[in-house]
N, C-alpha and C positions, 0 to 999 in steps of 0.2 A: 240279610247279607248272610247272618248265620246258616240260615239252611237253604243257599245258597251254595256254602261250601260244601256244607252237610251231601248236598248230591252230586258233585262235583268230586267227591272224594268215594261215595256210593260208586260212582260209575267208574271209579279207577280200580276199586276193587273186583267190579264184576268184569272188567278188561281184563282184569291179571287171574281170573278164573276161566273166564271164559275160551280168551285170545291169551294165553302164555306166550307165544310165539311172537306179541306186538313189539318194536324196541320201544325204548323210551319217549324216543323224540315222533313215533307214529301213536305214543297213548298219549301225549301231549296236544297234538295236532286235533283227535277224536274229543279230546275235554274240552278243549280251547284254553289252555294253562301254559305256563311257563316249564321249562324243562328243570328246572331247579326245584319247582313245585311239586313237581311230579317224583323226579327222585327222593326228595324229602317225604313223600307221603307214600310211596312203593316200600322203602325201609317201614316204616312205621306200621304200614297193615300186615306187613310181612311177619312181623313180630306179635301183634297183635293176634290174639284167636278170633279166625275166619268170620264168626256169629258172633261178635262181639259187637254193636252199634254203639256203642262209648265210646269209639277210638274216632267216630266220623264225626264227632262234634269237637271241633279244636278248640283251643285254649287261646284268648286273646296275646297279641305277643306285642299290643303298641307300646311305646314308653309312658311310664309313669310321670317323669320329669324331662323338660325341657335339655336337650344336648347343649352344652356347653360350646362359646361360637369359639371357633378356631378363628387368631388375630392375622395381620397381614403380614408380621414380623416370622410368625410360625410357615405360615405357607411360606413365604420364600425363601426360609432355610431347609424347606422340605423339598423345592426344587432345586435349592443348589446341593444338598446331599444327592438328588438324579442325574443334573446336570455333570456334575465335577466329585464322581464317587471319594470319599476321603480314604485317608489311611492304606494306600495303593491298593488298594481294591482294584482289579482286573476288570470287574463286569458291573454291570447297570445294575442300581441294586434296585430291589425290589420293596414291597411295603412293609415287610420285617425288618428286611435289614435297615432302613430307613429311620424307623422308630428307634432300633437300635443304636444309629448313630445319635438321633435327636436326645436320647435320655442320657448321652455319653457327652454332652456341649454344656460345662457346666455355666454359661452365659446364659445358656437358653435356661437351663433348670433353676437357676438366679433368681429370674426375670418375674419370677410367679403367674407366668402367660402358661396358659391351658397345655398340656403336653397331650400328644392323642396316644393314645393307645392300641387304639381297633385299627387292624388292617385294612378295612373298607374305606375307611375314612380317608386314611393318607391315598389310596387307593383313587377314590372320590376326586380328591383333589388332583390327583396327579393327571386323572382323566377329563377333567375342565379346563387345565391347560392345556392339554393336546399332544401329553407323554404317554398317554396309553397306544400302542397302535396295534389297531383294530385286525383281527382278522380275514384275511381272503373268503369270500363268499363259497358257501358248501358247495363240493358239484355231488348233484345226485347222481344214482343209477338208473339207469332205465326203469321204466315199469313192467314188471314181469306180466305176457299177454296172456291171460285168458285164453281156457279152450273156444274154437266158434262154436258162437250161438249163444254162448250160456254166460254172459253178460252186457247187461245192455245199460245205454245211456240214452236218457231221453230230455228235449228242454226247448219252449216254445223260442221261435226268431221272429221277430216281428218282422212285417214284411214292408218298409220303410218307406218303399217308394209310392205307395198308395195314396194321396192326400185323407186330411181329415175330411169328415162329414161336419158339412152346416148344420143338420140337425138332427145330430146324432155322437158318435164317439169321436174325439178331437183327437187320442192317440190309441196305438195300437189297433186300427182298424181290421187288416187283416192281421193274423197270426197264422205261424206255422208249426206244427209239433210235429218235430223231427226224434227221429228213431234211429241210431247205431251201435251197430255189433262193435262191441271191442277189442274180439279177436281175431276178425276179419275186416275193418272198417267200411263194413257192407251198410249202406242205406235202405234200414230195411222201411223204412216207409214215413212219409211228406205229407203231414194231411192240415192243407190250408183250409182256416176257418173263421169266420168274422165272427165271433160270437162264442170263445171258451170259456168257459164257467172251469168248475169243479167240476161239475157233472156230465156238460160236453167233453171233458178233457178224457170220465173213464168210456164214457162211448167209442171215444177215435181211438183210446190205447185199449179196448176192447176188439173191435177191427182190427188191426195188428195181430192180437193174440191170436183171433181165430184162424190167420192166415201163415202164418208163424211157428204158432205152439209158443210154450211157459218156458221162458228163461230160469236159470237159474237164482240172477239176481237184476234187481232196473235200480240206477243210480242216476237221483235229479238233482236239482237243489232245493231252496225255500222258496219256490213259488207257491204261495199260499192256496193255489187250484191243486198242489201236488199235497204241500206238508201243511197245511191249515192256516201259518201263520208265520209274519217275515222269522218272529223269533225263535221258530222251530221247539217251543215249548208248553206248547198243544197238547193234548190225548189225539192219539193217531186219527190223521182226515180218514174222509169217508176214502179217498183216492188211496191210502196206504195201506188203510183194512181191508179193500177189497182186492191187493195184490196179495195180502200178507194171508189172507183164506183161500187162494190160490195155491198157496205155498211158495211164493218168488219172494225172497226178500229184499228190504227197499234200504237203500243206503242212500241217505239226505246229505247234501255237499256241510258240511259247516260255512257259516259270513264269510265273504271277500275270497274262496276256495275254487274258484272257476279251473285252476287244472285237476280238482279230481273231479272231474265232468269235463275232462280237455278233448274228446275223441269227437262227443257233439263240438263244443263250444272250437273245434277245430274246423269244423263244416260248415259251420257255421258264417266263418270268413270266407269259405272257397263259394258257397251260396250269394253272399254279401256279395264279392266281388265279379263273379264268373256270369249269375244269373242274373239278381235284381238289379247289378248295375247298367247291368250290358240292356235287358228287356225293357227296365224299366215300368214294369205292369202296375195300371194304376187301378186296378178293381179283383173284384176277387175270383171273378172264373178268369180273368188274363194269371194271378196269379197262380190259382192253379192247372192252367195250361201252359205257364213255365214251367212249372215246380214238377211236374211230369216229366216233362221233356229231359228237364236238368239230372231228373232221378236218372232217367237213362242213361246217358251220357256220364253222369259220376258213376256210376256203377259196372256199366260196359266199357266205354271211350277213352274217357280220362286216366291216363298212368297215375296212380296213387304211389308215393313215396314213405309211405310211413312202414315202420318194419315187417308189420302181416300182408304187406301186398308186394314187396319187393319191384316197388315201380311197376307196375302193374295196373288195369284197374280190377278191384275188389273183386267180383264176380268173376274177372278171370284170372285172379289165383287163386280161391276156392273154387271153383267149377262146382264140385261138391258139400254140399251142408247135412250136418247131423239134422236129424228127424225130433223134433221138441216134443212131449206129452201135450195132446191136445187138450183145448176146454173140455172140466167135464161136465156131465149130462144135471149131475148134481154136489151140490157145496155147502161143506159146512160153512154155514154165516159166521158161528161163532170161533172159528180155527183161528183169526187172529191174535188170542188172548194167549194166548205161550209163547207165542212170538217178544210179549211185552212185558214176560212174568218177571215179578220184581224191581219193573222199573217205576222210577219215582216222580212224581207231580207236584209242586209247590205252592199253594194258591193260598189266598187272605180270605178268613172267613167276614163274612160282610153281615150288615146289623141284620138280617131274618137269620142268621147263625148258620146260614148253607153258604156251601162251596158249590164252583159250575166246573164240572169238568166236561168238553166236548159240550153237546148241547143239553146237557144232561145236569140237574140242579143235586145235589146231597147235604143233606140235615148233619150237622155236625156238632150244636150246640148255639146257643144264643151268648151265653157267657162266655164265647169264644170269640166275640167280635172285634175283629181289628186286628187278630192274630192269625200270623200263618201256620200251615198244620203240610204233614207231608204226606200223600195219597199213596201208596202202595200196591202195585196191582198183585193178588193171588188169583194165579188163574186157575190152580185147581178147583179152588172153592169158589171162584168168580165173583171176587169179592175187592173191594179195597179193604187195605189195613190206613188208619191212621194213626198219625204218629203229631207227638206235639213235643219241642224239647226232647227228642231221642224217644220219648216211649210211648208207645202205642197206647191208643185211647180208644178204641173204637172201631168196629169193620159195617162197612155196607154194605150191599150186594151194590154191586155193576149193572146199572141201568142197561137198557137197549138193548139185551143180547136175546134169539130166537130160539135155543134153546133145542132143536132138532133141524137135519139139514132139508134143503130145498133144492127144487128144480132152479138150476142158473140162468133161468130166465126170467123166472118171481123172483130170485136176488138181484140181479143186474137191476131191475126195476125199482127195489127196494132200496140198494145202496145208492141208486140215485135220487132220489127221494130225500136219503140223509144228506147229501149231497150238495144239494138244492138247500137245503136249511143251515147248514154250515154256511155256504156260500153267503147266503142272503143276512147271514149274522155277520160275518167277517163285512161285508160291503158297509151295514149296519155302522159298525164300530171305527169303521175309518171315514165314515160321515162325520161322526160324532167327533171325532177326534180332530178332523179338519174344522169344525164348526168352532171349538175350544179353540183353534189356536187362532182362527180368525175373531173371536171376540176377545180375545187379550190383545 
């Protein structure tokens, strides 16, 4: 658990350095921690040396002794002071004021009962008995729209009307990869297939990039075909390395945050209710036919109430779109390294002394079996720096690098082969987990 806290504190320091304009709430959402946790560690990190790794390893704040029990008599007195303020007090007393009056009560003090001195203890008692009024939900400001064609959102949508195949897939028989531009709400592509994997997702998106060019950013969720795992803790997947090597920033949404991929999610609802449930396609061919027709209707005929469209069809609201950079003839297959410079990964050392990062194994040392280590990417040296208990212990070269530029078609073939390997490994892990659950 200490290693996970270390990773979160390190990520917070990176956000403070690389994106100083983020609010505390945005930092908390990016890390997956509470706002109070972020505020506490922002203060500590600012007071520490920016290169000091020791500050990232916190100290336990667990109690050394169990807390004393608060008796019902004391609880009743706390609630009475709250409901009937003594001493002509003309306001609702808070925890600090309640503590003052408790210690002024001679009968209570002479009873030998434990009188709380912590405001958090009094606040907890008030909250448990319904004396704390909760704040209303925060009204969020509208999202600032990016310029047209700069930021895309992608996601898979299940064609739910296609029945299960008795001899094959029982779920997600046909899926559609949808690509929506955030700045215009234009549906750039809708690609139905019955064989979406990590490899075919790369091929499908490549076709979209060939037509429209390269955006600045692509946002996706944690679908394993995109991110490589549900947890998002894995080494960048083949899909992500492909986009990063093209110079496209990849934003992977945190868990349970479909609002961060809201444009394509909103299109999914429209597609479900205005296309699939109307035409009810039952095969891949039918899904392709109705999807192509609906894409034209959505972009050219259907009024869109998004702020970027002003109640017009997206293509009519934006008849002229900027030209994006084309796919290059040659590509640096290791260009993704710089995008993950100083990124850290937590791994447990196996019995043979190795850890696995992506599809490759790295030997750390058999003496460390069972221990957790942190591997930090050093893009300039093309290596991992291995940390144990906050101290660097060794470096290992990053495997799978090419070291030279490649023709784009050659690179596409190689990255697809890597995607196939990753996808098989992910499926094997899923089947193993399923087998373990069944045997238990």
